[in-house]
N, C-alpha and C positions, 0 to 999 in steps of 0.2 A: 455798471449802467451806461458810462460813457461809450463804450464799446458798441453797444446795441444802437447808441443814437447815431455812431458814426455809419453803422451798417444799415440803418433806416435812412439815414440822410443820402447815402450812396446810391440805395434803390431807388429812391425817390429821383434823384437826378437823372438816373438811367432811364426810369419810367418817362420822365418830361422831356428828356433828349429823344428817347424813341418815338414818342408820340408826335413831336414836332417834325422829325423826319418822315414819319408816316403820312401825316397831314400835308406837308409841303411837297413831298415827291411820289411819283408814280413809278412803281418798278415795271419794266417792259422788257419783254422777252422777243427779239427780232425773229420773225418767222418768214423765211424766204430771202430771196436774192435782189429784192428790188431796190435796195439802198446801197448796194456795193457800187464803189469800194470804200464808202464811208462807213458803212455798218454791215456786218455779215451775218449770215443765218445763225441763230442761236446766241447771238451776242446779248449779254443782259446788261441793261443800262438802268440809271435812276434818272427820271425826267422831272423838270420843274414845274409843278402845277401853278404857282403863283405868277408866272410871268405871262401868261397867253394874252393878257390885255395891252402888252406892248409887242405884239407880232411884228416882224420885219420880214421883208422879202429874204429869201434862202434859209430862213429858220427852218430847223427839223423839227417836226411836231408829231405828237400822236392824236389822231383823230378817229372818231366813231364813225364808220360807214354804215349806214342803214341798209343800203343794197346788200352787203356782205355780212351784215349783222356781227362785225367784229372791229376791235381798234386796228388802225394801220398806221404805220410808221413812213411819214412822208416828208418832202421839203415844200415850203411855201414858195411858189413860183408867181403867182398872181394875187395882188391885193385888191380891195375894194375900188370899183370904178376903173380899174386898168383895162385898157385895150391890148390885149395879149395877141401876139401872131408868132407862128412858128412857120419860117419859110427856109428850106434848104438847110434844115437842122440848126437854124440860129434862131434865138429868142429875140423878139422886138417887143417893147412894152412902150405903149403910146408913140410908136413910130420911131423909137430909138433902140439900137442894137445894144442887147444887155449880155455881157460875157458870162458864163456859168463855169468858173474855174474848177469846180469839184467833180465835173463830168469827165470820163475818159472817153467813152463814144457817146455822141448825142445823136441817136438814131430815133426820130420820131416823124409822123407824117405831117404834112403840113396843114394848120388849121389856123382860124381866127376866131376869138371870144371876147366879149365884152362884158366884165364882171359889173354886177349891181352892188349896191349897199350890202354890207356884212358877208360878201362872197369871196371866198379865197379859192385859188387852183393850186391844187397840190400834186406834186410829181414825184416819183422815185427817181433816184440818180441812175439806176440801171435801166434805162427808158425802155431797152427791149424785154425786159422782164419785170414790168412794172404793172399793176392794176390801179389806176389813179383817177385824177379828175378829168382825163381825157375819155375815159369809159363812164366814170361814176358821177360826173358833173362836179360843180363847185361845192365847197362845204361852207358852212355858216361858222361863225364864232363859237356857237353853243356846242358844235361838233367837235371842237378842239379841246382837248383836256390838259395838255401840257406842251412844253417845248424845251428843246435843247436838253442838256444833261451830261451825265459821266458814264462812260462804258466801264463796268466794274468786273464783268466776267466775260470770256477768259482774261486772265490778267495780261496776256501777251496783248490784248486789244485796249487796254486800259489808256482812257483818252477822254478829254472834254469834248463834247460834240455841240456844235453851233452853226 
């Protein structure tokens, strides 16, 4: 009888652990080159659903695009009430130059935008191959489902992303 109790207890622990992971994480398959060199096409990662209320500039997020009718993976560049400007491939937030160390090549047309309450400006790291807020407009917090995470496949790409 004790043997069966241990098996049932083990299965119960596995079930609780699995449900906790499923509730708190979002499995994401990267589709395309827009986040290279941070994430690559077909990278599979687990993203944290519980941390979106504490978004910070440069967090990697999963957001729903109503125009594309799909989830996209991008980086938070602009936060609510920011005045963002790209000039000569350099980012200025509220008039101050902000370095983007994750970029290899920062090719983007010059533009200026002032974000409103609850607006986030999302961009891919591979600016030449990214459909992002430059075309889709700002995203709201309600559009963002998770942030950061861990790449789990392929194993050669295993790393924490943030």
